[in-house]
N, C-alpha and C positions, 0 to 999 in steps of 0.2 A: 734966471739961470735954470731953475727947475723946469720951467715951461719949455725952454730950449732943448733940454735933454729929453723931455717927454716927446716933443715934436720930432726930434732926431730918431728916437726909438720907433715911432710910428712909421716914419719914412723907410727905415731899414726893414721893418716887418713887411711893409707893402712891397718892397723890392724883392724880398725873399719869396713871398707868396706868388708874385708875378713870374719870378724865375722858375719856380716849381711847376706852375701851371703851363708855362711855355714848354718846359722840358717834357711834361706829360703829354701835351698835345703833339709835340714833335715825334715822340716815341709812338704814339697811337697812329699818327700819319704814316710813319715808316712801316709799322706792322700791317696796316691796311694796304699800303702800296705793295709790300712784299707778297701778301696773300693774293692780291689782284693779279700780280705778275705770274705767280705760280698757277693761279686758276686759268689764266689765258693760255699759258703754255700747255697745261694739262688738257684743256678743252680742244686745243688745236691738234694735239696728239690723237684724241678720241675722234675728232672729225676726220682725220686721215685714216683711221682704222676702220676700214669697210669690209674686211674679210678676216675671219678667224674661226676657230673651233673651240668649243668649251664643253666640259663634262662636269656633272655634279649630281646632287640629289635635290628633290623638292617635295613639298607637301602643299596640297591645295584643298581647302576645306570651305564648303558652303553648307547651307541648311538642306541642300538636296543631293550633293555629291562630294566624294572624297577621293583624292588621289595621293598615293605615296609611292615614290619610285625614283629611278635614275633617269637623267635626261642627257641628251647629246644634241648640241646645236652646231650646225655648220652654216655660218653666215657667209654667203657668196658675194653679196653686195648689199647696199642699203635697203633695197626692196626685193631681195631674193634670198631665201634661207630654207634650211631643212631642220626640223625638230623631231627627235625620236624620244619616246617615253617608254620605259620598261619597268617591270616590277623590280624589287630589290635583288631578285635572283636572276634577272636577265630576260624574263619572258616579255614579249612585245605587248604593249598596251595600244599604241597607235604610232603612226608615222605621218608627219605633216610636211608637205612641200609647198612653199609659197613663192610665186613669181609676181611680176607687176600686174598681171592680168587674171591670174587664176590661183586658187588654193585647192590642194588635193589632199584628202585624208585617207589613209589606208588603215583599216581596223585590224584587230588581232587575227581575224579570219582571212585577211587578204582582200576584203571587199573595199572598193574605192568609191569615194564621194567627192564631188567638186562643187565649188561655189566661187563667184567673183569676189565675195567678201569673206575674208578669213575669220573675222570675229563672229560673224553670223554662222559660218560653218562649224566652228569650234563650240559655240554655245549650243547649237542644235544637237550635235552628235556626241559631245563629251560633257557638256555642262560647264566647261571652263570658259567663263566670261571675263577675260582679262584683255588689256590693250595690246593685242598681237600686232596691230598695224605699226605701233611705235616701239616694238620690242628692240629693234636695232639701235635705238637711242638709250632707253632707260636701262637695258641689260648691261651696257658697258659704262654707265654712269655719266651719260651725256646730259648737260644742262639744257633745260627748256627755256629758262628765263634767268639770266644772270642777275637781274635786279631783285628777284624775290626768292630764288633758290638758296638753300643754306649749304655752306661749305666748311670743311675743316681748315686748320692752319696751313695745310699743304695745298689747298685749292681743290680738294676732291669733293664732289657732290655727296652730301650725306642725307639730305632730306628735300623733297619737293612734292608738288601735287601734279597729277596727270589727269587731264580731261579725257573722257571716253563717252561720246554721245551724251546721255543725260546723267552719267556717273562722274564721280571725282575720286581718284585714288590717291592715297598717301604712300609715297615711295620712301623707304628708309634703307640706306646702305650702311651696314654696321661695321664692315671691315673691308680693307683693301690689301691686296698682295702685289708685289712688284714683279715685273717680267722684263727681260731684255728685248729691246726693239730697235733695230737699225743703229747700233752703237750707242744706244741710249737706254733709259729705263722708263717704263710706263707702268702706272698703277691701275689695276683693274679690280672690280668688286669680287669679294670672296663670300659675302653674305648679304642677301637682299630680302626685304620684306615689302610686299605690296598689299595694301589693305583698303577696303572700303566697307560700307555698311553691312554687306552680306557675304563678302568674299575675303579670303586671306590666303596669300601665296607666300611661301617661304622657300628660298633657293640658296643652297650652299654650292659654290663653284669650287671644285677641287683643282681644276687645272684649265689654263688657257693655252691654246696653240695658235700662235700668230703667224699669218702668212706673209 
């Protein structure tokens, strides 16, 4: 009788452990599925967002150059945008216009410089060696690789790596704000850090204007 009771207790304990494990796995699966659905919806919104304007402040620091100021971005399409950088009091530092075939920089004195490669142009004239070619993606929090990028519970990109020639950047998006878009809501970055071995860019986006 004693052995029968002991065996019965073992069976009950086994069933309880199995039930708890099953519930835990089911909950985990639901959470993962929910996050994946949110991520897919958010990334689709970002993919459709090809035109916008954004203003904010930035700091860019290397061992050779430093910039602190205000920026204005006018994104016209995926491969066409304008970027203006001013001092905190509004004095122009430079203005950059990028099209699919040419990049043109106008300096504070109004002198213009052009190059087919926007990153080469910016590095040569300003010392800002950042991935300008993919700015239309990382600036709005677009994922490069759903399998390896890191997301929050709402499906927003919070960390990824960006290749640029022989460099690799670590992108961190610390905060998102919500904006109305076509009878819906879209979440866009409010704080961005882009870091590699020799460069650090920090951007605070104060406002997005969606076209």
